[in-house]
C-alpha positions, 0 to 999 in steps of 0.5 A, spaced: 489 771 521 495 775 519 492 781 524 492 776 530 499 773 528 501 781 528 497 782 535 500 776 538 508 778 536 507 785 539 504 782 546 509 777 547 515 783 545 511 788 550 511 783 555 518 781 554 520 789 555 516 789 561 519 783 564 526 785 562 525 792 566 522 788 572 528 784 573 533 790 572 529 794 577 530 787 582 538 788 581 539 793 587 537 788 594 539 794 599 540 801 599 540 805 605 543 812 608 545 811 615 544 816 619 538 819 616 537 825 618 545 826 619 549 832 622 556 831 620 556 825 615 553 819 613 554 812 610 551 809 604 550 801 604 548 798 598 548 790 596 546 788 589 544 781 586 549 781 581 555 786 578 552 792 575 556 798 572 554 804 577 554 811 579 552 814 586 551 821 586 549 826 591 544 832 588 540 837 590 532 836 591 532 841 584 537 835 581 543 840 581 550 835 582 553 836 589 558 830 589 560 824 585 561 819 590 562 813 586 562 811 578 565 804 576 563 797 577 558 794 583 561 789 588 556 784 592 555 789 598 558 796 598 559 802 603 561 809 601 562 815 606 559 822 605 562 827 610 558 834 607 563 836 602 561 838 595 565 838 588 570 844 591 570 840 598 566 845 601 561 844 606 554 843 604 549 847 608 543 844 612 537 842 608 534 836 604 539 832 599 538 826 594 542 820 594 542 818 587 544 811 584 544 810 577 545 803 574 546 800 567 546 807 564 538 806 565 535 805 571 535 810 578 534 809 585 533 815 589 533 816 597 532 822 601 537 824 606 536 830 610 541 834 614 540 838 620 544 844 623 
């Protein structure tokens, strides 16, 4: 009997964790980069169901930080402009880059952008 109660308790806890994770994944309603591919600049559009603490970065495909775009509380909808500059305000070369949205310290959403020329 104890074994059955313990198994039910563990199953209930696991279900709660999975449900909480799924709900967090639904917090981001919209994440778009326009234009993509880009040449000179792009706009990143975000919208959220609830206010979150977010960070938005540009990274290389290998994970190297190129630019911190924003870190702080989100609004319902937000837009950010990136003009191909890096941390030293140098123009980044053509190639593939990742736009990484982190939220609530544990979750990330990533979109790829391609810079032409």
